[in-house]
N, C-alpha and C positions, 0 to 999 in steps of 0.2 A: 623407300628412302634409306632404310638400314643397309640394304645391299649396296646401294650407291655409295654410302658413307664408307663402308668397309673396303670397297674397290678403289676408293679415292686414296687410300693409304699407300697401296703398292699393288702390283699385279698379284692375283690370288686365285686359286682354283676353288671350285664350288664347295667341296667338302670343308675346306678351310674357312670359307665364308660362314658356313653353319657353326663351326666350332668357335669362331671369333665372336659372333653375335651371342652365342650362348655364354661364352667366357665373360664378355664385357657386361652382360646383363645379370651376372651372378646366377646363371641358370634359370632366370625368370622367363626368358624367351628361348623357345626351342622350335626351330623350323624343321619340318620334315623334308627330306630330299625330294619327295614327290611334289612338294610345293615350290621348292627352290629352283629346280631346273627349268620348269616352264616360265618362271619369273625371269630367270637369266636370259632365256631365249627372247622373251618380249622386250626386255631392256636393250638387248643387242639389236633387235629389229628396229627399235625406235632410234637407234644411233647413240644411246646413252652409255653403252658399254662396247668395248671391242675385245676380241679374244684372239689368242694364238696358243699353239701347242708348245709346251715346254716340259722339261723333265721335272717331276715333283720330287719331294724329299725321299719318296719311296723308290725313286729311280725309274718309275714308269712315266710315260707321257700323260699329261693332263692338260685340259683346256684352262688356261689362265685368263682371267678377266681383269680389265683395267678401265678406268673412267675416261671417256672422251671429253673434249672441250664442251660439247653440247650436254654431256652428262653432268659436268661440273655446274653448268648454269641451272640444269634441272634440279640438282641436289640443293643448290642455294634457294631456289624457289620452293622446294619441298620443305626445307628447314624453316623458311619464313612462314609458310602456311601452317606448319606444325606449331610454331611459337604463337601465332594468332589464335589458333584453336585452343591451346593450353591456357592462354590468357583469358579467353572467353569462358571457358569452363570454370576457371578459378573465380571469375567474377560471379558467376551463377552460384557456385558453392558458398562463397563468402557472403552473399547478400540474400540467399534464399531462406535464412532463418526467420 
């Protein structure tokens, strides 16, 4: 869900996805490259992300990922599921006393 959300903002390369998640979470979330790239490949295989090669800020070519129409639908479904889960956990925490 987090990768889809970051890719929804603009085309972005893998390492920048890691940096953005870390930055937005105030360093609470740190994803390792060894976990990110297999996830990116799976999301692309499912048709949720598309990629193309572009020049990165460094001047080198990098694979940039962006959200597909199917990926936008999946992101919305994931966000709705996350909200339901958070609400259910809150209910348990508030009434378990």
